[in-house]
Backbone as ProteinMPNN parsed JSONL, in Angstrom:
{"seq_chain_A": "MAVREIFAGMPWWVKWIAVPVIAIVVFGGLIASLVAFVVGLLFKILIFVILVGGLVFVVRKFLSSSSGNGW", "coords_chain_A": {"N_chain_A": [[0.823, -1.194, 0.0], [2.077, 1.194, 0.47], [3.472, 2.017, -1.79], [1.428, 2.664, -3.542], [0.339, 4.807, -2.192], [2.443, 6.621, -2.341], [2.599, 7.104, -5.113], [0.101, 8.172, -5.554], [-0.312, 10.973, -5.459], [1.166, 11.859, -7.575], [1.805, 13.168, -10.899], [0.479, 11.833, -14.044], [2.474, 11.363, -15.943], [4.734, 10.834, -14.495], [4.299, 8.293, -13.427], [3.913, 6.736, -15.745], [5.862, 7.363, -17.614], [8.347, 8.481, -16.58], [9.173, 6.691, -14.48], [9.32, 4.088, -15.826], [11.378, 4.772, -17.67], [13.54, 5.326, -15.984], [13.814, 2.783, -14.855], [14.591, 1.322, -17.123], [17.027, 2.552, -17.674], [18.487, 1.89, -15.374], [18.32, -0.942, -15.238], [18.929, -1.661, -17.824], [21.297, -2.745, -18.936], [21.316, -5.304, -17.82], [18.936, -6.357, -18.895], [19.573, -6.248, -21.628], [21.76, -8.009, -21.706], [20.528, -10.411, -20.976], [18.732, -10.758, -23.123], [20.593, -10.965, -25.206], [21.884, -13.324, -24.42], [19.799, -15.223, -24.656], [19.205, -15.042, -27.414], [21.699, -15.794, -28.473], [21.852, -18.42, -27.479], [19.654, -19.615, -28.795], [20.586, -19.374, -31.426], [22.853, -21.047, -31.336], [21.594, -23.487, -30.83], [20.138, -23.752, -33.192], [22.247, -23.945, -35.076], [23.381, -26.354, -34.162], [21.29, -28.177, -34.685], [21.169, -27.981, -37.473], [23.744, -28.933, -38.179], [23.693, -31.58, -37.139], [21.567, -32.618, -38.615], [22.666, -32.402, -41.204], [24.826, -34.177, -40.93], [23.465, -36.631, -40.497], [22.169, -36.822, -42.961], [24.386, -37.046, -44.74], [25.583, -39.429, -43.818], [23.522, -41.277, -44.28], [23.335, -41.108, -47.076], [25.884, -42.028, -47.77], [25.848, -44.629, -46.689], [23.754, -45.762, -48.134], [24.751, -45.712, -50.705], [26.952, -47.345, -50.542], [26.047, -49.806, -49.762], [26.075, -52.194, -51.141], [28.667, -53.106, -51.058], [29.319, -54.645, -48.887], [30.245, -53.723, -46.415]], "CA_chain_A": [[0.0, 0.0, 0.0], [2.925, 2.376, 0.558], [3.803, 2.457, -3.138], [0.229, 3.321, -4.078], [0.202, 6.112, -1.531], [3.477, 7.502, -2.869], [2.253, 7.482, -6.484], [-1.254, 8.722, -5.632], [-0.289, 12.398, -5.718], [2.06, 12.169, -8.685], [1.158, 13.281, -12.211], [0.444, 10.595, -14.826], [3.706, 11.154, -16.693], [5.738, 10.253, -13.601], [4.012, 6.864, -13.32], [3.91, 6.008, -17.011], [7.005, 7.703, -18.457], [9.598, 8.67, -15.842], [9.568, 5.478, -13.752], [9.855, 3.081, -16.758], [12.648, 5.206, -18.243], [14.555, 5.105, -14.953], [14.025, 1.332, -14.75], [15.359, 0.881, -18.289], [18.4, 3.042, -17.512], [19.148, 1.152, -14.3], [18.386, -2.376, -15.533], [19.075, -1.844, -19.264], [22.393, -3.666, -19.218], [20.87, -6.648, -17.457], [17.948, -6.779, -19.889], [20.28, -6.468, -22.889], [22.563, -9.225, -21.61], [19.609, -11.552, -20.999], [18.261, -10.926, -24.501], [21.727, -11.463, -25.989], [22.101, -14.721, -24.041], [18.731, -16.043, -25.234], [19.397, -15.069, -28.863], [22.876, -16.615, -28.718], [21.508, -19.813, -27.221], [18.812, -20.077, -29.9], [21.44, -19.503, -32.598], [23.658, -22.254, -31.168], [20.698, -24.639, -30.991], [19.86, -23.851, -34.621], [23.457, -24.463, -35.721], [23.495, -27.756, -33.761], [20.284, -28.953, -35.415], [21.585, -28.027, -38.875], [24.91, -29.818, -38.31], [23.279, -32.975, -36.923], [20.779, -33.006, -39.791], [23.6, -32.613, -42.313], [25.573, -35.415, -40.668], [22.556, -37.759, -40.75], [21.973, -36.883, -44.404], [25.599, -37.552, -45.379], [25.769, -40.838, -43.444], [22.529, -42.09, -44.999], [23.732, -41.158, -48.482], [27.066, -42.874, -47.864], [25.482, -46.017, -46.434], [22.895, -46.284, -49.205], [25.549, -45.9, -51.925], [27.947, -48.407, -50.351], [25.437, -50.968, -49.114], [26.399, -53.387, -51.916], [30.065, -53.483, -50.891], [29.476, -55.536, -47.748], [31.032, -52.933, -45.47]], "C_chain_A": [[0.867, 1.258, 0.0], [3.269, 2.91, -0.831], [2.621, 3.169, -3.76], [0.048, 4.699, -3.455], [1.241, 7.098, -2.058], [3.089, 7.998, -4.262], [0.889, 8.142, -6.605], [-1.24, 10.207, -5.988], [0.57, 12.812, -6.89], [1.277, 12.346, -9.985], [1.286, 11.985, -13.012], [1.772, 10.326, -15.51], [4.827, 10.6, -15.821], [5.554, 8.743, -13.537], [4.265, 6.122, -14.629], [5.094, 6.323, -17.912], [8.305, 7.717, -17.653], [10.067, 7.385, -15.157], [10.035, 4.374, -14.713], [11.189, 3.471, -17.387], [13.784, 4.997, -17.244], [14.859, 3.614, -14.806], [14.85, 0.805, -15.919], [16.81, 1.338, -18.179], [19.149, 2.206, -16.48], [19.361, -0.314, -14.685], [18.6, -2.664, -17.013], [20.17, -2.813, -19.626], [22.019, -5.1, -18.912], [19.886, -7.188, -18.485], [18.635, -7.095, -21.209], [21.111, -7.746, -22.836], [21.693, -10.473, -21.598], [19.091, -11.82, -22.409], [19.379, -11.477, -25.379], [22.005, -12.929, -25.674], [21.067, -15.628, -24.694], [18.907, -16.153, -26.742], [20.614, -15.93, -29.22], [22.599, -18.095, -28.521], [20.638, -20.385, -28.34], [19.628, -20.264, -31.18], [22.29, -20.769, -32.508], [22.82, -23.515, -31.328], [20.381, -24.847, -32.468], [21.056, -24.419, -35.386], [23.635, -25.954, -35.405], [22.53, -28.62, -34.561], [20.673, -29.078, -36.888], [22.757, -28.985, -39.066], [24.542, -31.287, -38.12], [22.446, -33.463, -38.103], [21.657, -33.256, -41.0], [24.392, -33.892, -42.15], [24.705, -36.64, -40.95], [22.338, -37.929, -42.248], [23.185, -37.494, -45.106], [25.808, -39.029, -45.063], [24.772, -41.724, -44.175], [22.872, -42.196, -46.48], [24.91, -42.112, -48.669], [26.697, -44.338, -47.678], [24.602, -46.586, -47.545], [23.692, -46.512, -50.489], [26.533, -47.049, -51.767], [27.349, -49.652, -49.703], [25.748, -52.259, -49.864], [27.814, -53.865, -51.702], [30.281, -54.457, -49.73], [30.36, -54.956, -46.678], [30.973, -53.567, -44.144]], "O_chain_A": [[0.402, 2.307, -0.445], [3.349, 4.123, -1.027], [2.797, 4.18, -4.44], [-0.355, 5.644, -4.133], [0.948, 8.285, -2.205], [3.234, 9.184, -4.558], [0.552, 8.634, -7.682], [-2.092, 10.653, -6.757], [0.693, 14.004, -7.174], [0.215, 11.749, -10.16], [2.115, 11.135, -12.687], [2.165, 9.167, -15.647], [5.759, 9.973, -16.325], [6.529, 7.994, -13.587], [4.777, 5.002, -14.619], [5.315, 5.612, -18.892], [9.262, 7.032, -18.015], [11.243, 7.032, -15.25], [11.068, 3.76, -14.446], [12.04, 2.612, -17.616], [14.867, 4.544, -17.617], [16.016, 3.224, -14.652], [15.709, -0.057, -15.736], [17.722, 0.599, -18.548], [20.31, 1.855, -16.686], [20.445, -0.862, -14.485], [18.465, -3.816, -17.428], [19.997, -3.627, -20.533], [22.367, -6.011, -19.662], [19.988, -8.342, -18.9], [18.319, -8.1, -21.846], [21.161, -8.49, -23.816], [22.084, -11.497, -22.158], [19.019, -12.971, -22.84], [19.142, -12.357, -26.207], [22.33, -13.7, -26.578], [21.412, -16.683, -25.227], [18.773, -17.243, -27.299], [20.56, -16.71, -30.171], [23.058, -18.928, -29.303], [20.859, -21.511, -28.783], [19.389, -21.207, -31.935], [22.433, -21.487, -33.497], [23.284, -24.502, -31.898], [20.357, -25.981, -32.947], [20.888, -25.281, -36.249], [24.0, -26.731, -36.287], [22.911, -29.68, -35.059], [20.528, -30.145, -37.485], [22.765, -29.769, -40.015], [25.025, -32.147, -38.857], [22.604, -34.602, -38.542], [21.43, -34.209, -41.746], [24.611, -34.617, -43.121], [25.169, -37.591, -41.58], [22.323, -39.053, -42.75], [23.032, -38.359, -45.968], [26.172, -39.802, -45.948], [25.13, -42.806, -44.641], [22.717, -43.262, -47.076], [24.932, -42.905, -49.61], [27.173, -45.198, -48.42], [24.697, -47.772, -47.861], [23.359, -47.398, -51.276], [26.915, -47.669, -52.76], [28.084, -50.469, -49.149], [25.689, -53.332, -49.265], [28.141, -54.967, -52.14], [31.36, -55.039, -49.624], [31.164, -55.68, -46.089], [31.57, -53.064, -43.193]]}, "name": "protein", "num_of_chains": 1, "seq": "MAVREIFAGMPWWVKWIAVPVIAIVVFGGLIASLVAFVVGLLFKILIFVILVGGLVFVVRKFLSSSSGNGW"}
C-alpha cells in the first residue's frame, strides 16, 4: 500500500514515463545481456540442429551408396 500512496499524488507522466525510463536506464544492461544470451543460445541450438541433420543426411547417403560393398 505504501507504493500506491506515494504514487497517488504524482502526475500521470511520472508513473507512465519517468519510472519506466529510470528502470530501463538502471536495468538496461541486465535486460540487454539476458536478450543477448537467449538469442545466442537459440542460434547455437539452430546451428546444432543443422549440423546434426547434415551429418545424418551424409551418413545415410554414404550407407545407401555403399550398401552393396558388404562394409
